[in-house]
N, C-alpha and C positions, 0 to 999 in steps of 0.2 A: 420511487428515487432510482437512480441509477449508480451502481457502484461498479467502479472499475478496478481491477487490480493490473498495474503497470510490472513488468518484470524482465528480464533479461533470461535468454534459453542458459540452463547451467546454473542459474539462481538456486542455492540451495535451499531456502526458507519461502519461496512464493506459495509454495503448494500446502505447507503448515497453514501460511496466512490465509488463504482459499478454504482451506480446511474449517479453521477457527471463525471466520468470517460466516459460512454456512452454520455453523452449529450456533451463532451468537442468533442470526436472522430468525431463524427455529424456534429456537428459546424465546426470544422477544414476537413471535407471531410475526414480523416484518416481513412484506413483500417486497423484493428489489430485483432489478435486471441485474445479474452479476456479470460482469465479461472481463475475459483476462486478455489484455494488451501487450503483446510482445513488441518489447522495445531491444533491437538488436545492433544499431549501430550508434557512433555519438552523435551523426545528424540528427538522427531521430530522437536521440536524448536532448539536444537542443533545439530542437522543433516542440517536442512536448514538456521542454521544462521539467525532466526526469532526475529528480533528487537521488536516485538510487532505487534497488531493486531489493526487495518489494515496495511498490508506494502504492497507498489506496486513497482513491479520490471518490468523494461522494458527492453527487451532482457536480462534478466539475471541478470539485474545492478539496486541497488535500485539508484533513482536519487534522494531521500533524505535522505543522510548517516549519520547515527550515529557515534558518537564517538567509538573509539577501545574498545572493551571488550571480558572478557572470559566467561561471563556468559550469556546463551542464555536461556530463556522460555517462557512460557505462561504469557501473559501480554497485557493489553492496551498500544496502542501509542499513543503519542502525538504529533502536529506538531506547528511550530513555523511560524503560519500566520499574517497578517497584524493588525488582529482583535485580537491577544493574542493567547494563547495557545488552540489547539483544539484536537478533536479526528479523524479529517479528513483534509486531504489538502485544499486547496480552489481550483476552478475550474482555477483560473490563476496560480496556481503553477502547475497543472497536466497539464496544456495547455503546460507551459515551459518546463516541464519534458519531454513532448512530441515532443518538437522541437527540 
């Protein structure tokens, strides 16, 4: 399995997402190639169809789909968690996405 975390430099939450992902992979005994992918221009955001930082992609698929859009640019991403809107998915959300 290949997991990418797309982010932009200065994003305050991508490291927490990376740490949570690593914990979940370890807890579940899953092996994955994890790659951090910097997206630092609106042009890159359009090319990668980047919905915001951080974005997790599992084998090229975003397990947390966003509504259809035509405008892709740098920005922060929020996730609807059981605790409300947050800048990173919860461990349980990541676990379900990998399952």
